FITOR-907202 format. One record per residue (C-alpha): residue number from 1; residue in three letters; x, y, z. Coordinates in steps of 0.05 Angstrom, whole numbers, padded with zeros to 5 digits. Layout:
N
NUM ALA X Y Z
...
% end
This chain:
741
1 UNK 00120 00514 00114
2 UNK 00175 00484 00154
3 UNK 00146 00503 00215
4 UNK 00082 00468 00196
5 UNK 00124 00403 00182
6 UNK 00156 00411 00254
7 UNK 00093 00422 00283
8 UNK 00055 00362 00246
9 UNK 00122 00322 00266
10 UNK 00107 00337 00336
11 UNK 00032 00323 00335
12 UNK 00044 00256 00300
13 UNK 00090 00228 00351
14 UNK 00039 00247 00401
15 UNK -00021 00211 00375
16 UNK -00017 00137 00356
17 UNK -00068 00144 00307
18 UNK -00020 00173 00258
19 UNK 00040 00153 00225
20 UNK 00083 00139 00167
21 UNK 00068 00109 00100
22 UNK 00078 00032 00100
23 UNK 00126 00051 00035
24 UNK 00195 00073 00071
25 UNK 00174 00022 00123
26 UNK 00160 -00043 00080
27 UNK 00232 -00039 00054
28 UNK 00256 -00064 00125
29 UNK 00233 -00112 00167
30 UNK 00226 -00099 00247
31 UNK 00236 -00140 00305
32 UNK 00158 -00138 00317
33 UNK 00150 -00188 00270
34 UNK 00197 -00240 00314
35 UNK 00164 -00217 00382
36 UNK 00094 -00239 00359
37 UNK 00117 -00304 00360
38 UNK 00139 -00299 00431
39 UNK 00099 -00316 00490
40 UNK 00064 -00252 00526
41 UNK 00081 -00275 00595
42 UNK 00150 -00240 00605
43 UNK 00160 -00186 00660
44 UNK 00167 -00118 00656
45 UNK 00235 -00124 00666
46 UNK 00248 -00176 00617
47 UNK 00209 -00138 00566
48 UNK 00263 -00079 00576
49 UNK 00320 -00127 00569
50 UNK 00288 -00156 00510
51 UNK 00281 -00090 00474
52 UNK 00356 -00070 00492
53 UNK 00379 -00139 00460
54 UNK 00336 -00134 00398
55 UNK 00368 -00145 00340
56 UNK 00371 -00087 00282
57 UNK 00320 -00092 00230
58 UNK 00336 -00141 00178
59 UNK 00310 -00149 00110
60 UNK 00243 -00179 00099
61 UNK 00197 -00192 00037
62 UNK 00155 -00129 00038
63 UNK 00124 -00135 -00033
64 UNK 00049 -00165 -00041
65 UNK 00060 -00233 -00082
66 UNK 00137 -00240 -00090
67 UNK 00150 -00313 -00107
68 UNK 00209 -00330 -00057
69 UNK 00252 -00385 -00072
70 UNK 00285 -00392 00001
71 UNK 00211 -00395 00034
72 UNK 00182 -00330 00075
73 UNK 00112 -00301 00073
74 UNK 00069 -00298 00012
75 UNK 00027 -00236 00007
76 UNK -00031 -00219 -00033
77 UNK -00023 -00186 -00104
78 UNK 00023 -00197 -00160
79 UNK 00078 -00150 -00140
80 UNK 00156 -00169 -00154
81 UNK 00223 -00159 -00117
82 UNK 00283 -00168 -00159
83 UNK 00332 -00176 -00097
84 UNK 00407 -00155 -00091
85 UNK 00436 -00223 -00123
86 UNK 00388 -00217 -00188
87 UNK 00421 -00145 -00195
88 UNK 00491 -00162 -00184
89 UNK 00499 -00223 -00219
90 UNK 00502 -00183 -00278
91 UNK 00535 -00120 -00242
92 UNK 00472 -00081 -00268
93 UNK 00467 -00009 -00265
94 UNK 00414 -00001 -00328
95 UNK 00344 -00004 -00291
96 UNK 00317 -00025 -00358
97 UNK 00350 -00093 -00354
98 UNK 00326 -00096 -00283
99 UNK 00262 -00087 -00305
100 UNK 00254 -00135 -00365
101 UNK 00263 -00187 -00312
102 UNK 00183 -00169 -00278
103 UNK 00129 -00188 -00323
104 UNK 00078 -00136 -00328
105 UNK 00134 -00079 -00340
106 UNK 00148 -00048 -00408
107 UNK 00203 -00006 -00427
108 UNK 00218 00050 -00472
109 UNK 00297 00058 -00480
110 UNK 00328 00127 -00490
111 UNK 00404 00139 -00474
112 UNK 00434 00065 -00471
113 UNK 00454 00065 -00396
114 UNK 00386 00070 -00364
115 UNK 00395 00139 -00336
116 UNK 00323 00165 -00365
117 UNK 00282 00111 -00361
118 UNK 00210 00109 -00394
119 UNK 00171 00057 -00358
120 UNK 00098 00032 -00363
121 UNK 00064 -00018 -00324
122 UNK 00004 -00056 -00355
123 UNK 00000 -00016 -00419
124 UNK -00003 00058 -00390
125 UNK 00036 00105 -00429
126 UNK 00109 00099 -00414
127 UNK 00131 00176 -00433
128 UNK 00183 00193 -00372
129 UNK 00152 00141 -00325
130 UNK 00101 00198 -00306
131 UNK 00042 00148 -00302
132 UNK 00078 00105 -00237
133 UNK 00105 00130 -00174
134 UNK 00176 00129 -00170
135 UNK 00201 00109 -00101
136 UNK 00271 00106 -00059
137 UNK 00267 00081 00009
138 UNK 00189 00094 00002
139 UNK 00197 00165 -00008
140 UNK 00172 00195 -00075
141 UNK 00233 00200 -00115
142 UNK 00205 00241 -00177
143 UNK 00245 00310 -00165
144 UNK 00171 00343 -00156
145 UNK 00118 00289 -00165
146 UNK 00060 00333 -00170
147 UNK 00091 00400 -00200
148 UNK 00130 00365 -00254
149 UNK 00119 00291 -00251
150 UNK 00151 00276 -00316
151 UNK 00218 00311 -00299
152 UNK 00282 00277 -00325
153 UNK 00304 00234 -00261
154 UNK 00306 00168 -00231
155 UNK 00353 00142 -00179
156 UNK 00411 00101 -00199
157 UNK 00402 00027 -00198
158 UNK 00479 00013 -00197
159 UNK 00475 00032 -00128
160 UNK 00414 -00004 -00102
161 UNK 00403 -00068 -00052
162 UNK 00334 -00088 -00095
163 UNK 00276 -00064 -00134
164 UNK 00209 -00072 -00111
165 UNK 00151 -00073 -00175
166 UNK 00080 -00059 -00141
167 UNK 00022 -00078 -00177
168 UNK -00044 -00093 -00161
169 UNK -00090 -00070 -00101
170 UNK -00032 -00052 -00061
171 UNK -00022 00009 -00098
172 UNK -00070 00042 -00058
173 UNK -00023 00056 -00003
174 UNK 00012 00102 -00055
175 UNK 00006 00161 -00096
176 UNK 00010 00210 -00139
177 UNK 00015 00173 -00198
178 UNK -00021 00098 -00199
179 UNK -00053 00089 -00270
180 UNK 00006 00043 -00281
181 UNK 00032 00026 -00208
182 UNK 00095 00035 -00158
183 UNK 00169 00022 -00166
184 UNK 00209 00028 -00102
185 UNK 00285 00033 -00106
186 UNK 00317 -00002 -00042
187 UNK 00384 00028 -00024
188 UNK 00437 -00004 00013
189 UNK 00412 -00025 00087
190 UNK 00448 -00008 00150
191 UNK 00480 -00078 00173
192 UNK 00447 -00112 00222
193 UNK 00505 -00142 00265
194 UNK 00580 -00126 00264
195 UNK 00628 -00095 00217
196 UNK 00617 -00107 00138
197 UNK 00657 -00079 00079
198 UNK 00641 -00082 00003
199 UNK 00684 -00060 -00057
200 UNK 00658 -00076 -00131
201 UNK 00703 -00050 -00182
202 UNK 00695 -00051 -00253
203 UNK 00733 -00036 -00321
204 UNK 00699 -00035 -00391
205 UNK 00681 -00015 -00462
206 UNK 00692 00055 -00478
207 UNK 00737 00070 -00420
208 UNK 00674 00061 -00370
209 UNK 00695 00059 -00299
210 UNK 00643 00036 -00244
211 UNK 00666 00036 -00171
212 UNK 00611 00017 -00111
213 UNK 00636 00014 -00038
214 UNK 00607 00018 00025
215 UNK 00626 00004 00095
216 UNK 00582 -00006 00159
217 UNK 00594 -00027 00235
218 UNK 00548 -00035 00290
219 UNK 00568 -00001 00361
220 UNK 00539 -00023 00429
221 UNK 00535 00040 00465
222 UNK 00514 00047 00542
223 UNK 00455 00085 00514
224 UNK 00438 00041 00463
225 UNK 00462 00011 00398
226 UNK 00485 00055 00337
227 UNK 00498 00028 00263
228 UNK 00532 00070 00208
229 UNK 00540 00063 00135
230 UNK 00579 00097 00093
231 UNK 00571 00093 00012
232 UNK 00602 00112 -00039
233 UNK 00586 00103 -00122
234 UNK 00629 00135 -00179
235 UNK 00624 00122 -00258
236 UNK 00654 00153 -00318
237 UNK 00657 00131 -00387
238 UNK 00670 00163 -00465
239 UNK 00599 00134 -00486
240 UNK 00588 00085 -00541
241 UNK 00569 00140 -00592
242 UNK 00614 00178 -00636
243 UNK 00592 00248 -00652
244 UNK 00608 00261 -00735
245 UNK 00677 00304 -00747
246 UNK 00686 00315 -00670
247 UNK 00726 00280 -00615
248 UNK 00679 00301 -00562
249 UNK 00649 00241 -00521
250 UNK 00584 00225 -00518
251 UNK 00582 00192 -00441
252 UNK 00582 00206 -00371
253 UNK 00636 00259 -00354
254 UNK 00622 00231 -00275
255 UNK 00567 00204 -00232
256 UNK 00588 00214 -00161
257 UNK 00536 00189 -00097
258 UNK 00561 00186 -00031
259 UNK 00503 00166 00020
260 UNK 00506 00156 00097
261 UNK 00462 00126 00144
262 UNK 00458 00124 00216
263 UNK 00408 00091 00264
264 UNK 00408 00087 00341
265 UNK 00365 00037 00371
266 UNK 00360 00069 00447
267 UNK 00360 00021 00508
268 UNK 00283 00030 00533
269 UNK 00225 -00009 00550
270 UNK 00195 -00005 00481
271 UNK 00234 -00022 00419
272 UNK 00250 00044 00379
273 UNK 00302 00071 00329
274 UNK 00319 00135 00295
275 UNK 00349 00129 00226
276 UNK 00379 00187 00185
277 UNK 00395 00181 00117
278 UNK 00436 00238 00075
279 UNK 00447 00219 -00002
280 UNK 00480 00261 -00055
281 UNK 00488 00270 -00130
282 UNK 00535 00296 -00178
283 UNK 00527 00272 -00255
284 UNK 00552 00304 -00320
285 UNK 00545 00279 -00387
286 UNK 00548 00296 -00453
287 UNK 00474 00269 -00476
288 UNK 00429 00289 -00531
289 UNK 00357 00289 -00544
290 UNK 00375 00274 -00620
291 UNK 00373 00211 -00655
292 UNK 00385 00201 -00726
293 UNK 00349 00200 -00785
294 UNK 00334 00131 -00825
295 UNK 00384 00131 -00874
296 UNK 00440 00153 -00815
297 UNK 00410 00100 -00767
298 UNK 00418 00045 -00818
299 UNK 00489 00072 -00840
300 UNK 00520 00070 -00764
301 UNK 00462 00066 -00706
302 UNK 00526 00092 -00659
303 UNK 00532 00155 -00694
304 UNK 00512 00227 -00671
305 UNK 00502 00285 -00712
306 UNK 00560 00335 -00713
307 UNK 00507 00393 -00686
308 UNK 00495 00354 -00621
309 UNK 00568 00361 -00597
310 UNK 00546 00421 -00552
311 UNK 00492 00382 -00517
312 UNK 00513 00370 -00439
313 UNK 00475 00354 -00379
314 UNK 00494 00377 -00308
315 UNK 00451 00352 -00249
316 UNK 00455 00359 -00174
317 UNK 00413 00321 -00125
318 UNK 00404 00320 -00049
319 UNK 00364 00262 -00015
320 UNK 00348 00259 00058
321 UNK 00304 00228 00114
322 UNK 00293 00223 00186
323 UNK 00253 00168 00204
324 UNK 00230 00152 00281
325 UNK 00196 00074 00281
326 UNK 00161 00053 00354
327 UNK 00128 -00008 00376
328 UNK 00076 00017 00420
329 UNK 00058 -00054 00436
330 UNK 00067 -00119 00422
331 UNK 00007 -00101 00365
332 UNK 00017 -00032 00344
333 UNK 00076 00005 00318
334 UNK 00083 00073 00294
335 UNK 00126 00108 00247
336 UNK 00139 00177 00224
337 UNK 00191 00205 00170
338 UNK 00205 00272 00149
339 UNK 00241 00276 00086
340 UNK 00274 00328 00032
341 UNK 00302 00321 -00033
342 UNK 00327 00376 -00079
343 UNK 00347 00369 -00149
344 UNK 00377 00417 -00196
345 UNK 00394 00409 -00272
346 UNK 00410 00445 -00333
347 UNK 00402 00406 -00402
348 UNK 00440 00440 -00455
349 UNK 00408 00406 -00513
350 UNK 00386 00423 -00597
351 UNK 00317 00449 -00587
352 UNK 00275 00446 -00650
353 UNK 00296 00418 -00725
354 UNK 00351 00467 -00759
355 UNK 00353 00419 -00814
356 UNK 00387 00351 -00821
357 UNK 00443 00378 -00865
358 UNK 00453 00434 -00814
359 UNK 00457 00383 -00757
360 UNK 00503 00347 -00801
361 UNK 00551 00399 -00811
362 UNK 00545 00403 -00884
363 UNK 00496 00462 -00895
364 UNK 00501 00534 -00865
365 UNK 00448 00552 -00812
366 UNK 00431 00564 -00743
367 UNK 00432 00512 -00690
368 UNK 00386 00535 -00628
369 UNK 00405 00505 -00562
370 UNK 00360 00511 -00501
371 UNK 00388 00510 -00432
372 UNK 00332 00484 -00391
373 UNK 00355 00503 -00323
374 UNK 00307 00474 -00274
375 UNK 00304 00468 -00203
376 UNK 00260 00423 -00157
377 UNK 00242 00407 -00091
378 UNK 00203 00366 -00042
379 UNK 00191 00365 00029
380 UNK 00143 00325 00067
381 UNK 00120 00278 00135
382 UNK 00092 00217 00118
383 UNK 00069 00173 00182
384 UNK 00035 00104 00190
385 UNK 00001 00061 00246
386 UNK 00005 -00012 00241
387 UNK -00046 -00042 00291
388 UNK -00059 -00120 00291
389 UNK -00117 -00141 00334
390 UNK -00175 -00197 00330
391 UNK -00255 -00180 00326
392 UNK -00301 -00237 00342
393 UNK -00240 -00287 00320
394 UNK -00227 -00250 00261
395 UNK -00148 -00230 00252
396 UNK -00138 -00152 00222
397 UNK -00072 -00120 00201
398 UNK -00100 -00050 00199
399 UNK -00051 00003 00163
400 UNK -00068 00078 00165
401 UNK -00024 00126 00136
402 UNK -00019 00202 00120
403 UNK 00025 00250 00086
404 UNK 00039 00323 00081
405 UNK 00075 00344 00024
406 UNK 00092 00398 -00013
407 UNK 00136 00407 -00081
408 UNK 00162 00465 -00129
409 UNK 00193 00464 -00191
410 UNK 00226 00531 -00216
411 UNK 00244 00538 -00293
412 UNK 00299 00593 -00313
413 UNK 00311 00573 -00379
414 UNK 00344 00613 -00449
415 UNK 00378 00594 -00509
416 UNK 00447 00596 -00546
417 UNK 00449 00606 -00623
418 UNK 00508 00574 -00667
419 UNK 00513 00599 -00736
420 UNK 00549 00551 -00776
421 UNK 00581 00557 -00841
422 UNK 00568 00485 -00873
423 UNK 00637 00455 -00870
424 UNK 00638 00436 -00800
425 UNK 00651 00506 -00773
426 UNK 00619 00558 -00727
427 UNK 00618 00623 -00756
428 UNK 00578 00662 -00700
429 UNK 00552 00649 -00630
430 UNK 00497 00691 -00592
431 UNK 00465 00684 -00523
432 UNK 00394 00699 -00495
433 UNK 00386 00733 -00431
434 UNK 00368 00681 -00378
435 UNK 00299 00667 -00363
436 UNK 00275 00689 -00433
437 UNK 00260 00624 -00453
438 UNK 00224 00604 -00390
439 UNK 00214 00641 -00324
440 UNK 00158 00605 -00284
441 UNK 00149 00563 -00217
442 UNK 00092 00512 -00203
443 UNK 00080 00498 -00125
444 UNK 00034 00442 -00105
445 UNK 00015 00424 -00030
446 UNK -00023 00360 -00018
447 UNK -00044 00323 00042
448 UNK -00060 00247 00032
449 UNK -00088 00188 00071
450 UNK -00095 00117 00066
451 UNK -00126 00062 00103
452 UNK -00119 -00016 00089
453 UNK -00147 -00072 00125
454 UNK -00123 -00145 00117
455 UNK -00179 -00181 00146
456 UNK -00171 -00261 00155
457 UNK -00234 -00285 00148
458 UNK -00216 -00355 00151
459 UNK -00146 -00397 00157
460 UNK -00152 -00397 00077
461 UNK -00184 -00333 00057
462 UNK -00160 -00259 00070
463 UNK -00191 -00199 00044
464 UNK -00158 -00131 00037
465 UNK -00201 -00077 00032
466 UNK -00170 -00003 00028
467 UNK -00181 00072 00003
468 UNK -00132 00129 -00010
469 UNK -00154 00202 -00007
470 UNK -00117 00261 -00025
471 UNK -00129 00331 -00029
472 UNK -00079 00375 -00077
473 UNK -00074 00446 -00085
474 UNK -00036 00474 -00140
475 UNK -00003 00551 -00143
476 UNK 00022 00561 -00214
477 UNK 00059 00629 -00241
478 UNK 00091 00645 -00308
479 UNK 00130 00709 -00321
480 UNK 00161 00686 -00380
481 UNK 00155 00747 -00429
482 UNK 00094 00734 -00475
483 UNK 00071 00684 -00434
484 UNK 00052 00713 -00370
485 UNK 00000 00675 -00331
486 UNK -00018 00646 -00260
487 UNK -00072 00611 -00220
488 UNK -00088 00564 -00163
489 UNK -00144 00502 -00160
490 UNK -00157 00447 -00115
491 UNK -00173 00376 -00132
492 UNK -00198 00316 -00083
493 UNK -00183 00242 -00105
494 UNK -00212 00182 -00077
495 UNK -00182 00113 -00099
496 UNK -00213 00051 -00065
497 UNK -00187 -00022 -00068
498 UNK -00204 -00091 -00049
499 UNK -00158 -00150 -00060
500 UNK -00164 -00220 -00036
501 UNK -00120 -00286 -00029
502 UNK -00149 -00351 -00020
503 UNK -00094 -00408 00000
504 UNK -00110 -00476 -00017
505 UNK -00052 -00504 00018
506 UNK 00015 -00485 00035
507 UNK 00036 -00493 -00039
508 UNK -00023 -00455 -00081
509 UNK -00058 -00390 -00073
510 UNK -00108 -00351 -00114
511 UNK -00112 -00279 -00109
512 UNK -00138 -00221 -00143
513 UNK -00160 -00150 -00133
514 UNK -00196 -00082 -00167
515 UNK -00171 -00015 -00146
516 UNK -00176 00051 -00173
517 UNK -00110 00086 -00206
518 UNK -00095 00157 -00215
519 UNK -00043 00204 -00246
520 UNK -00052 00280 -00227
521 UNK -00029 00331 -00283
522 UNK 00013 00392 -00265
523 UNK -00006 00460 -00245
524 UNK -00010 00492 -00308
525 UNK -00065 00448 -00330
526 UNK -00091 00433 -00271
527 UNK -00108 00505 -00259
528 UNK -00149 00508 -00325
529 UNK -00192 00448 -00310
530 UNK -00156 00387 -00341
531 UNK -00176 00327 -00298
532 UNK -00130 00274 -00272
533 UNK -00119 00215 -00311
534 UNK -00156 00153 -00278
535 UNK -00162 00080 -00286
536 UNK -00205 00019 -00254
537 UNK -00160 -00041 -00255
538 UNK -00168 -00118 -00243
539 UNK -00127 -00173 -00237
540 UNK -00135 -00249 -00225
541 UNK -00077 -00298 -00211
542 UNK -00055 -00365 -00188
543 UNK 00010 -00378 -00152
544 UNK 00051 -00440 -00138
545 UNK 00109 -00451 -00098
546 UNK 00141 -00517 -00079
547 UNK 00149 -00515 -00004
548 UNK 00230 -00532 -00005
549 UNK 00234 -00472 -00056
550 UNK 00260 -00508 -00114
551 UNK 00211 -00485 -00168
552 UNK 00149 -00452 -00171
553 UNK 00105 -00406 -00221
554 UNK 00051 -00351 -00227
555 UNK -00004 -00335 -00280
556 UNK -00038 -00267 -00274
557 UNK -00087 -00238 -00324
558 UNK -00105 -00156 -00315
559 UNK -00149 -00109 -00344
560 UNK -00155 -00034 -00337
561 UNK -00197 00016 -00367
562 UNK -00173 00089 -00370
563 UNK -00206 00156 -00370
564 UNK -00184 00220 -00395
565 UNK -00113 00196 -00415
566 UNK -00060 00259 -00407
567 UNK -00013 00274 -00462
568 UNK 00034 00329 -00435
569 UNK 00068 00386 -00463
570 UNK 00137 00362 -00472
571 UNK 00194 00363 -00523
572 UNK 00217 00293 -00508
573 UNK 00146 00265 -00537
574 UNK 00144 00326 -00590
575 UNK 00082 00354 -00559
576 UNK 00078 00434 -00558
577 UNK 00009 00437 -00514
578 UNK -00022 00390 -00464
579 UNK -00087 00357 -00479
580 UNK -00133 00301 -00451
581 UNK -00137 00244 -00511
582 UNK -00191 00204 -00488
583 UNK -00207 00135 -00454
584 UNK -00172 00076 -00466
585 UNK -00164 00005 -00446
586 UNK -00106 -00046 -00429
587 UNK -00106 -00126 -00422
588 UNK -00061 -00182 -00415
589 UNK -00034 -00245 -00384
590 UNK 00030 -00243 -00342
591 UNK 00068 -00311 -00329
592 UNK 00124 -00319 -00286
593 UNK 00167 -00384 -00265
594 UNK 00230 -00404 -00231
595 UNK 00264 -00473 -00217
596 UNK 00338 -00494 -00194
597 UNK 00348 -00562 -00239
598 UNK 00411 -00568 -00195
599 UNK 00370 -00574 -00125
600 UNK 00312 -00613 -00154
601 UNK 00362 -00666 -00180
602 UNK 00412 -00659 -00126
603 UNK 00468 -00656 -00176
604 UNK 00516 -00627 -00126
605 UNK 00509 -00553 -00170
606 UNK 00459 -00499 -00176
607 UNK 00423 -00494 -00244
608 UNK 00372 -00440 -00233
609 UNK 00323 -00416 -00282
610 UNK 00276 -00359 -00287
611 UNK 00220 -00331 -00339
612 UNK 00185 -00276 -00345
613 UNK 00129 -00266 -00398
614 UNK 00086 -00208 -00417
615 UNK 00028 -00201 -00469
616 UNK -00006 -00136 -00467
617 UNK -00065 -00106 -00511
618 UNK -00069 -00026 -00495
619 UNK -00108 00018 -00544
620 UNK -00146 00079 -00545
621 UNK -00224 00067 -00545
622 UNK -00256 00137 -00548
623 UNK -00219 00195 -00573
624 UNK -00243 00259 -00557
625 UNK -00266 00309 -00610
626 UNK -00233 00361 -00646
627 UNK -00159 00342 -00624
628 UNK -00112 00381 -00662
629 UNK -00034 00362 -00679
630 UNK 00019 00386 -00626
631 UNK 00074 00341 -00651
632 UNK 00063 00287 -00601
633 UNK 00068 00214 -00612
634 UNK -00002 00212 -00600
635 UNK -00018 00259 -00663
636 UNK -00064 00218 -00709
637 UNK -00098 00178 -00654
638 UNK -00165 00148 -00668
639 UNK -00213 00093 -00636
640 UNK -00180 00032 -00634
641 UNK -00104 00060 -00639
642 UNK -00050 00024 -00608
643 UNK -00024 00060 -00551
644 UNK 00053 00080 -00574
645 UNK 00115 00039 -00542
646 UNK 00073 -00020 -00515
647 UNK 00099 -00088 -00547
648 UNK 00051 -00145 -00554
649 UNK 00104 -00193 -00531
650 UNK 00155 -00191 -00483
651 UNK 00193 -00245 -00454
652 UNK 00253 -00253 -00405
653 UNK 00288 -00318 -00394
654 UNK 00352 -00331 -00350
655 UNK 00396 -00391 -00324
656 UNK 00459 -00404 -00295
657 UNK 00513 -00454 -00270
658 UNK 00542 -00440 -00201
659 UNK 00597 -00490 -00173
660 UNK 00634 -00481 -00110
661 UNK 00692 -00439 -00141
662 UNK 00659 -00406 -00208
663 UNK 00594 -00395 -00245
664 UNK 00563 -00365 -00295
665 UNK 00496 -00332 -00316
666 UNK 00460 -00312 -00382
667 UNK 00400 -00272 -00388
668 UNK 00359 -00265 -00448
669 UNK 00309 -00218 -00462
670 UNK 00254 -00208 -00520
671 UNK 00224 -00141 -00545
672 UNK 00165 -00149 -00597
673 UNK 00157 -00092 -00644
674 UNK 00124 -00031 -00624
675 UNK 00083 00029 -00652
676 UNK 00118 00094 -00646
677 UNK 00061 00141 -00650
678 UNK -00022 00129 -00641
679 UNK -00020 00136 -00719
680 UNK -00003 00067 -00722
681 UNK 00045 00068 -00780
682 UNK 00116 00063 -00762
683 UNK 00140 00007 -00714
684 UNK 00211 -00006 -00681
685 UNK 00247 -00075 -00694
686 UNK 00232 -00134 -00654
687 UNK 00297 -00154 -00622
688 UNK 00335 -00199 -00573
689 UNK 00381 -00179 -00533
690 UNK 00433 -00229 -00484
691 UNK 00471 -00208 -00430
692 UNK 00533 -00262 -00404
693 UNK 00562 -00253 -00338
694 UNK 00617 -00302 -00300
695 UNK 00656 -00300 -00238
696 UNK 00711 -00342 -00203
697 UNK 00720 -00341 -00132
698 UNK 00792 -00321 -00103
699 UNK 00766 -00341 -00035
700 UNK 00705 -00333 00008
701 UNK 00705 -00258 00012
702 UNK 00731 -00241 -00065
703 UNK 00713 -00257 -00130
704 UNK 00735 -00241 -00205
705 UNK 00683 -00218 -00250
706 UNK 00664 -00219 -00319
707 UNK 00609 -00190 -00355
708 UNK 00579 -00181 -00437
709 UNK 00518 -00136 -00441
710 UNK 00491 -00151 -00515
711 UNK 00532 -00207 -00525
712 UNK 00509 -00214 -00598
713 UNK 00515 -00144 -00613
714 UNK 00442 -00133 -00640
715 UNK 00428 -00072 -00672
716 UNK 00361 -00044 -00667
717 UNK 00312 00015 -00658
718 UNK 00302 00023 -00587
719 UNK 00256 00082 -00601
720 UNK 00238 00140 -00649
721 UNK 00228 00192 -00589
722 UNK 00255 00246 -00564
723 UNK 00276 00263 -00634
724 UNK 00290 00210 -00688
725 UNK 00316 00138 -00683
726 UNK 00351 00115 -00629
727 UNK 00389 00053 -00614
728 UNK 00403 00008 -00562
729 UNK 00473 00002 -00529
730 UNK 00516 -00045 -00578
731 UNK 00562 -00099 -00553
732 UNK 00600 -00082 -00478
733 UNK 00655 -00116 -00442
734 UNK 00666 -00109 -00370
735 UNK 00717 -00145 -00322
736 UNK 00734 -00134 -00246
737 UNK 00727 -00163 -00181
738 UNK 00682 -00154 -00118
739 UNK 00710 -00161 -00047
740 UNK 00666 -00163 00010
741 UNK 00667 -00179 00087
% end
């Protein structure tokens, strides 16, 4: 397979018609944008000199429809970028807290730290974020996005530079899960000029230690310009939960994440660069699937049962890519990215229900702990051509992208059994043979192609038609004793789109679009003929941005028709087998606004305000016949059932005061009550969580930081899955410093 990738990589570099997917290229700007503004009259010598002196790519707005307070290009669609400052002002490492700032995104919290997010966009099922495409730097980030899309993994938001949420017709550029949308984690970029150093150190509740550091520099060499970035992230804590009658902690034992980025820009007549990224993660924690029964939750929502004291997760991940970008002319660029990601984990956790008193340690019995020992990898090459041209006086920005991808999931699981005596004691132990609970592998190959053209029909109107095609080949093999099975299958998916933007003037824009979304199923279900989940999605929005960037607002209505809603076999949802539920629909309203009262009124200090509001209706409209209960949160579904874990209302409001030496910020999130199953009988609490932050500048490079999460110590039910009731994190305090030059 590697030989195929190398051959394909060489062919892509030779042919200007193939090129990398826009995903990774979006996260950074290229000198091409600046060069297009220059006159086209320079000599070949001057072109060569310009290429040699061209600056390294600087950060640019890449997401469709971002509200940009400091100016910049507004593009079509309703997508949003949460930038570096929005993340760091509260020192967020929890992706849930970051995404609450984005309208149209719903969250089912699970562990209290955002390690295992369950993300929904526009009302689709939030289960393990499987209905959206997760990316890091434009590379699919789920460990095996085709073979095991609902694997427990997400990039660490605490080390990110920004987060991009892509909704609307722009999703056609991505796959293989877009019934919800796309989230791209953007890691720390290499420096654009000169030496840079960053160090954030925080100490917090439950002995929490968070360290984030990086160092970068730029070197002018005879052959070209070399940029480098070394980054490190470290975290550990004891956890905010307490295990009954045990002194074992419930937190993150360690989270170690080094990264290296290198970029080389040779002195050639055409601007180009090579960029290498190598990242690594080693994370261990005493994390559990189990929540609490009602009476125990009401007594202390931060308790954990005695029988979960052996729950432990051990993970290891590698993230790499090699990217080559070249400007073939002032109007054509070509990018190729070869990538390889690997993720290994063993989650040793309680399996099944041994009985509440057995878990409490007050009754004799047997506790089964399953070692979910799994290994995932993905490797691929994605390419994109970006071509700007005119036809009959009409401007085009044509993007053509391809991706050759393979991923694999190997399962080698087994169980341990603890015999308990009923007095918080263990009287026996046995361990099954490795692989006895799971000895299987899933393997998926895919070839994807997308074409999208932004056609500027007039000075005011731009149409953006596009289409994505995916050919997927599945291979499934199960050697688990008593479950032997194998098979192969193929599927082709077409996903068209059409977006538009109409600029009334420099401040007002009407935008909208229609596109097909899809979410593929895993190999075992594909082999037996299960159809992939699909959707037809509509949006219409109006955007206002005041020219000076002092205030702005956006309103979007959306509607989606879902077909073949897929409910996978998963312990996290309780399902013991996969099935197709039926059809559904979601619709709603998204509002966002920003304003800086200090700038508007010339107060001499900054007083920013932001707001994000979402109203969502999501339901199953046409349930398939003869559905049997599988333990899933879709059990009891009927026509008209509300989708589990989708609140009707959700909003986020933030404000701050910033002076020359100090500043403070407050962020408030309201989440409405949510049904926990499609039976629609039980709901979580509605709740309000307030975060507060402050800083004091020691000098231009250093500042002291203070953070409080859940300021008023709101106790609330975050979810009733994976098992029983789970609470959100309690009030947490942090203090530390940030230093940068």
